[in-house]
C-alpha positions in Angstrom: 15.9 -29.6 108.3 15.0 -26.1 108.8 17.5 -23.8 110.6 14.7 -22.6 113.0 11.8 -25.0 113.5 8.9 -23.9 115.2 6.3 -25.9 116.3 3.4 -26.3 118.8 0.9 -23.6 117.3 -2.9 -24.1 117.0 -6.5 -23.3 117.8 -7.2 -22.8 121.4 -10.2 -21.0 123.2 -9.7 -17.7 125.0 -8.0 -18.4 128.8 -6.2 -21.4 127.4 -2.9 -22.2 127.3 -0.4 -23.4 124.3 3.4 -24.2 124.7 5.6 -23.2 121.4 8.9 -24.9 121.0 11.8 -23.7 118.6 14.5 -26.0 117.8 18.1 -24.6 116.5 19.0 -27.6 113.7 22.3 -25.9 112.7 24.0 -25.1 115.6 25.8 -27.3 117.6 25.2 -27.5 121.5 27.9 -25.2 122.7 27.1 -22.5 120.0 23.0 -22.7 121.0 24.5 -22.4 124.8 26.1 -19.3 124.2 23.8 -17.5 122.2 20.2 -15.2 123.1 17.2 -16.6 121.6 14.0 -14.6 121.2 10.1 -15.1 119.6 8.4 -12.7 117.7 4.9 -12.6 116.2 2.9 -11.0 113.3 -0.9 -10.5 113.5 -2.9 -10.0 110.4 -2.7 -6.5 108.9 0.2 -5.9 111.5 4.1 -5.7 111.2 6.1 -8.3 113.3 6.6 -7.3 116.9 8.8 -8.6 119.6 7.7 -11.0 122.0 10.4 -12.0 124.5 13.9 -13.2 124.7 16.3 -15.4 126.5 20.1 -14.8 127.2 22.7 -17.8 127.5 22.7 -17.3 131.1 18.9 -17.7 131.1 17.7 -13.6 131.8 14.5 -13.3 130.1 13.2 -10.2 128.6 9.4 -9.7 127.6 7.1 -6.8 125.9 5.5 -5.2 128.5 2.1 -6.0 127.9 2.9 -9.8 127.8 4.7 -10.1 131.2 2.9 -12.0 133.6 1.3 -14.5 130.7 4.2 -15.4 128.9 7.1 -17.6 130.0 10.2 -18.0 128.2 12.6 -20.9 128.7 15.4 -23.2 127.2 16.8 -26.7 127.1 20.4 -26.4 125.7 21.0 -30.0 125.5 17.8 -30.4 123.0 18.9 -27.2 121.3 15.3 -25.9 122.2 13.5 -22.7 123.4 10.2 -22.9 124.6 7.4 -20.0 125.0 4.3 -21.0 127.5 1.5 -18.6 126.7 -1.2 -18.3 129.2 -4.6 -17.0 129.6 -4.6 -16.2 125.8 -6.8 -13.6 124.0 -7.9 -13.0 120.5 -5.3 -10.4 120.1 -2.7 -12.9 120.6 -3.8 -14.4 117.2 -0.6 -14.4 115.0 1.9 -16.3 113.8 5.0 -17.0 116.0 8.5 -16.9 114.8 11.5 -18.1 116.7 14.8 -16.2 115.9 18.5 -16.3 116.9 19.8 -12.4 116.6 23.5 -13.5 117.1 23.7 -16.8 115.5 21.4 -16.2 112.4 20.5 -12.8 112.6 19.1 -12.5 109.1 17.1 -15.8 109.2 13.1 -16.0 109.4 11.5 -19.5 109.4 8.0 -20.4 108.6 6.5 -19.6 112.2 3.6 -21.5 113.7 0.1 -20.2 114.0 -1.9 -19.5 116.8 -5.3 -18.9 117.0 -7.7 -17.4 119.3 -11.0 -17.3 118.5 -12.9 -13.8 119.8 
């Protein structure tokens, strides 16, 4: 079992929606509850970029261009963070990565592929 396990990616038409999930495998419930979690993405030919983050208190922060379309949430009991993506565009095509800057700052998993055709 991976430290951070992403799922939910796939092929979706422009304007569609998708929900990604990230489950923290190694952290116990109390550790996850007190930790900030984040999503990043990397499109073809581009560097990894910040998407959104959520604090232990539930405060969210989004990359400016994504505000209003993406929604981040968490379920501490399930040690899982979700990224709801709405109004998807071709430019959203990328590998999406979950990240735990406080719990596992140096860990990056395999990510999950999101493809939105032009």
